[in-house]
N, C-alpha and C positions, 0 to 999 in steps of 0.2 A: 672047235666048231660051235657056232651060236645055236642055242636051243630055241627053235621058232615058237614052240608052245610057251616057253618061259617068257619070251618077248611079248607074246599076245596077252599073257596073264598080267604082265607089268603094265602094258598099255591100258588094259581094262581097269586095273586098279587105279592108275593115274586118271583115267577118264571119270571113274566114279568119284574120286576126290574133287575133281573140277566141277562135276555136276552138283555134288553136295554143297560145295562152296557157293556156287552161283545161284542155287535154289534157296540158299539161306537168306537172300535179300528179300524174298517174298513171304517170309514167315511172319508171325505176329509182330506188328509194329511196336517199336519202343515208345515210351511215354513222350519223348521229344517230338516224335512224328505226330502223335495225337494232338499235342499242344499246337504244333505248326498248322495242322488242319483246322483247328478251332480258330486260330488267329485269322487264317484266310477266310473262313466262313463269316467271321464278324465283319471283316472288310467288305465282303460281298454283300452281306446283309445291309450294311450302311449304304452301299451303292444302290441296292434295290429300293431302299427308302427314298433315296434321291431320285431314282427313276420314277417311283410312284408319284412324287411331287411333279415331275416333268409331265407325266401322263395326265395328271389332274389339272394342272394349271397351264400346260402348254409350254412351248419352247421359250416363252417369255422369261422363264426362270433361268435360262442360260443367258450368256452375253451375245449370242448370235443375233444379228440384225440384217437389214437388207444389204449392207456392205459386206460384213463378215458372215456370210451365210453358211460357211463351213468353219468349224472351230477345232478344238482339240480332239473331237470325236473322229474327224477325218484324218487328222494327224496320226491318231492312234491306229486307225484302220490301215493306213499306208505302212506304219511301223510294223504291225503284226503280219501283214502280207510279206514284208521284207524278211522278217524272222522265219516265216514258214519256208522260205527257199533253202534253208539249211538241209531239209530232207532231200532235195534233189542234188545238193552239192555233195554230201557225204554218202548217202545211201544209194545214189545212182551214178553220178559222174565218177567218183573215186572207186566205186564197186565195179562198174563196167570197165574201168581202166585197170582192174585187177590190182589195185593198191592194197596189199594184204594187211598192212598195219592198221588200216581204217576199219576193219571188221568189228572190233569191240565198240566202235562209236556209232555204228549204223542205227541201232535201236534207239539210242538216246536222241539222235537227230530226227528219227521218224516220229517219236513221241512229241518232241518240241514242235515239229511241223504241223502235226494234227491239232495240238492244243492251240497254236497260234492262228491257224486258219479258221478254226471253230469260233474263236473270240473275234477275229476280223469280221466274220459274217454277222455275229451278234451285234457288234458295235455299229455296223451300217444300219441295222434295224433300230437301234437306240437313237441314231442320228435323225431318223424320220419322226416328225412330230406326231404322225398317225401311223403306228406300226402296221395296222391292218391294211394300209394302202400298199404294203409290199406285195400283196396279192395282185394289185393292179399292174405291177412291173411284170409279173408272170403271165397274167391273162391278156394284158393289153399292150405289152411292150413292143416297141418298134425296132427292127434290126438296124435302122439307121442310128440308133442311140448308143453311144459308148457305154452307157450304164447297163444296157442289156448285155453287151459284150463282157463287161466285168462280172455280172451275175453268173453268166454261163460258164466263164472260165474259172471262177471261184468254186462253183459247185463241182465242176469237173475235177479240179485240183484236189478238192476235199475228198471226193470219192476215191481217186487214185491214191492219195496219201493214206486213207484208211485201209485200203487193200494192201498197200505196200508195207504197212505196219502189221496188219493182221495175218496175211498169208505166211510170211517167214516165221511168224510166232507159233504156227501150228505144231511143229515138233517140240518146242519148248513148253507149250500148253499141255501137250500129251505127257511130258515129263512131270509137270506139276500134278496132273491127274493121277499118274501112277506112283509117284514117289512122295508127295506131300501127304502125310498122314495126320499130323497134328495141326490141322487148320479147320476152320469152322465149316459146318455142313453146307452153307450156301456157297462157299468158295469151291468146295469139292464138286458141287452140282454145276457151278459156273464153268469150271475147267472141263468137266465132262461134256457139257453142251458145246463149248467153244472149240474143243479139240476135233469135232466133226469125225469121230471114229478114226483118228489118225493112228496108224500102226507102224509107221516108219518103213513101209514096204518099198521096194525099188521102183515100182510103178508110181506110187505117190510122190516119192522124191523126184522122179523124173518130171512129172507134171508140175510139181511145185517150182522146180528150177526154171522150167520153160515159162511158166506164168510170171514168175518174179522178174525174169529177164525182160519180158514184154513190158511189164509195168515200169521197170527201171528206165527203159527206153522212152516210153510214153510220157513219163513225168517230166522229162527234161524240156521238150518244147512247150508243154503246158506251163511249167514253172517260168520259163522265159516270157510266155504270153501273158501270164497273170500280172506281172509287174510292168510289162510293156503296155498292156491295155490300161492298167491303173494310171500310168503316165499320160496316156492319151486322154483320159478324163480331164486332166489339167490342160494338156496341149490344145484341145479343141474348145477350151473356154478362153474368152478374150480378156486376158489379164496380163500385166507386166510380169516378166519372169517365167511365164508359162508358154509363151509363143516361141517354142524352140523345137527343132527336129532332134536335138540332143537329149531330150528328156527320156526317151526309151532306154538307150544304153546307160544313161546316167542313173536311172532308177534301178536297173538290173545290176549294175556293178556295185552300187551302194548296198543293195539287198544281199548280195553274196558276201560282201565284207561284213555286214552286220550279222549274217547267219554264222559265219566262221567265228566271230567274237562270242556269240551266244553259246555255241557248242563248247568253246574253251571254258567259259564260266560254268556251264553244266558239268563238264568233265571234272573240274576241280571239286565241286561240291558233292557230286555223286561218288567220286573216288574216296573222298574223306568220310562221307556219311555211311557208306557201305563197305569200307575197308577193301577197296578193289585195287590197291597199289600194284598187285601182281598182274593185273589185266589192263589197267590204264596207267602206263608208266610215264616217266619223264620224257621218254622218246616221243610219245604221242603228242605231248605239249610242244616239244621242239618242232615237230613236223607240221602240226597245225599252225604254229607260229609262223613258219615259213610261208605256208599257204596264205595266212592272214596278211603278211607283208606284201605278197604279190597282189592280192585283191585290193589292198589299201592303195597301192601305187596306181593300179588301174583306175580306182575311184578318184584318186587325186588328179589324175589326168583329165577325166571327164568333168571334175569340179572346176578346174582351171578353164577348160574349154567352155563351160557353161557361163562363166562370169566375165571372161576376157572381152568378148564382143561388146556386150552392153556397157561394160565399164570403160572401154576405150572410146565409145561414141558418146555416152552420157546424154542421150537425146530424150527429151520429153518425159513422159511418165516412167519409161524404163530407167532414165537417169535418176528420177526421184526415188524409184524403188531401190536402185543400187546404193544411192546415198543413205537411204534409211538403213540398209544392211551394214554398210561399211563404217558409217560414222553417226548414224541417227539413233532412234530409240531401240533398235534391235542389234546395235553394234556389239555390245558385250556378249550377247548370246551367239552372234555370228562368229566372232573371233574365238570364243570358247569351243565352238564346233570345229573350227579350222585348225587351231593350234593344239590344245590338249586332247581334242577328240579325233585328230587325224595325223597331223605332222609329227608330234612328239611320239605317239605310239609307233609310227614307222621307224623313227630313229632308234628307239629303245629296242625294238624287236630285231633290228639288223644285227645285234650282238647276241651271241649264244646265251649269255647270262640273262639277257632280257626275255628269253624264252623259257626260263625256269617256271615251274607251275604257279607259285604264288605271284611272282612278278607279272607274268603274262595274264593271269586272271585279273589283276588290278588294271593292267593296260586295256584288257578287253572290256572291263566295266566302263572305263572312260570312253571307249569307242561306242559302247551301247548307249551311254548317256548322250554323247554327241550326236548319235544317229537319231535319237528321239527328238532332241532339240532341232536337228536339221529338218525333220518332217514338219515340225511346228513352223520353222522359217519358210518352208516351201509353201505352206498353206496360208498363213495369216497375213504377212506383210503384202503379198500380192493382192489379196482381196481388199486391202485397205487403200490401194492405189488404182482404182478403176480408170479405164481410158475415158469413160463418160460418167463423171461424178454426178450424183443426185444432188439437186439444189435444195437449200434450206432444210437440211436434215437435222435431227436432234444431235446434240453433242455426243451422245452415247454411241451413235452409229460410226463415229470416226475412230473409235478405240475399241480394243478387244482385250478384256481381262476376264478369264474364265471364272465363273461363279463356283461356290462350294459344291453345288450339285454336279457341275461338270467334272470337278476334280474327284468327287466321291465316285462317280460312275467310271471315270478313267482308272482310278486306283482299283476299283472292283474288277475291271477288265484284266488288269495285270494279275490280281489275285486269282481270277478265274483260270488264267493260263497256268499259273503255278499250281493251282489245285488239281487241274487235269493231269499235269505232269507228275505230281506227287502220288496221286491215286494209281496211275498206270505203272509207275515205278515200283509201287508196293504190291501190285497185283501180278505183275509179270516179270520174268528175269530181265535184268538190265542188259547183260551181255548175251548176245545170241549164242546159246550153249552149243547147239549142234554144229553151227558154222565154226565156232572157235575150236572145238575138239577136232573137227575135220581138218582144219588148216594146221593145227598143232601136230596131228598125226602125220600129215603129209611132210611137214618140216622134219619130224623125227625120222621118217623113213629115208628122206633125202640125206640127212646127216649120217644115218647108219650105212647107206650105200657108199657114201664117201669114205 
């Protein structure tokens, strides 16, 4: 006869080992992390200097003109908005569907979502020649303007994403408060404040579960809305390549594909940096790879649907735009997006070997690069082929090559995302400890009953 008290002691001992292991990720950072943060701060500092020049001399320091009034800033904005959808994919859709293997990935995806949407909001302000005029959007905005829709949905998504990250963190912050002794005084105080007097009581757990479920449901339509409304900013502007009812699902499907690729890259480096092979296994990469294949196929369908009509007719400015993409100045970038950035990754990941951690990380990196170039192609070539060209313009209006200031600010925005992710990963447990233990204990009980 099995001794129940011995089983409970063994479970508690196993739980303590798991807690100690997962809390070890937030202890004093190693030298490599400090060097990494310094490098990111240097890049951000260089970007701040470039932005200072932009504020002092105006947008003339960029290559944006009356033709190309949106440059890589808006490309970056659309890219970060797309990345942020990973939070709703992993922490909401998979969680609500009770996909148990995805639980170790939820916090990583939520952190990435928060970092991406914060930098998306910042890059929009950077794109404004007068950032103080952002207040005009708030005070004097018109509901008829898609820009107002975008501002409202981004702020809503940011608030929900922050809550979706913070509330499930409460039990783990309480663990940090109670168990981490050899940390600095400011961190102890921070954990105490952020824990909100969490005691792991049944009533607290019940309210937390109910609130989290509501947020997980709410974030899905908001996530779809944020990228759909972003696509409407393009669709309601009269330019070739944008006058399409396909842009909404086209943007959403591409965003989910990019988000899945980003979480795979994050999984690889987080697992290696924090030695979490026991918690993020090869099986996670295999299953995320299958999801990425499905999302890539959906995006490929919308990609074909987007270009087939204009390419078949080749009429007027739409025809010029397609020619520019297929065989003109942007042909190399366009085909790099389509072949190594979309088609080849699908073929590689169809095979199990192609979903091994290192291989799928490389494949996901190509998808990420292709996705950024794709956002560049969505914005720039369309602006350079207006339906009503301006007469007798300067030659510089007809071309767009980002200046060093634009590149510096763009790199700084990427460094900002990575800095936020790095800091959050070092302050809080990467794997949701309480959820992980709960599901492991349920699995153990089920196995014992069998």
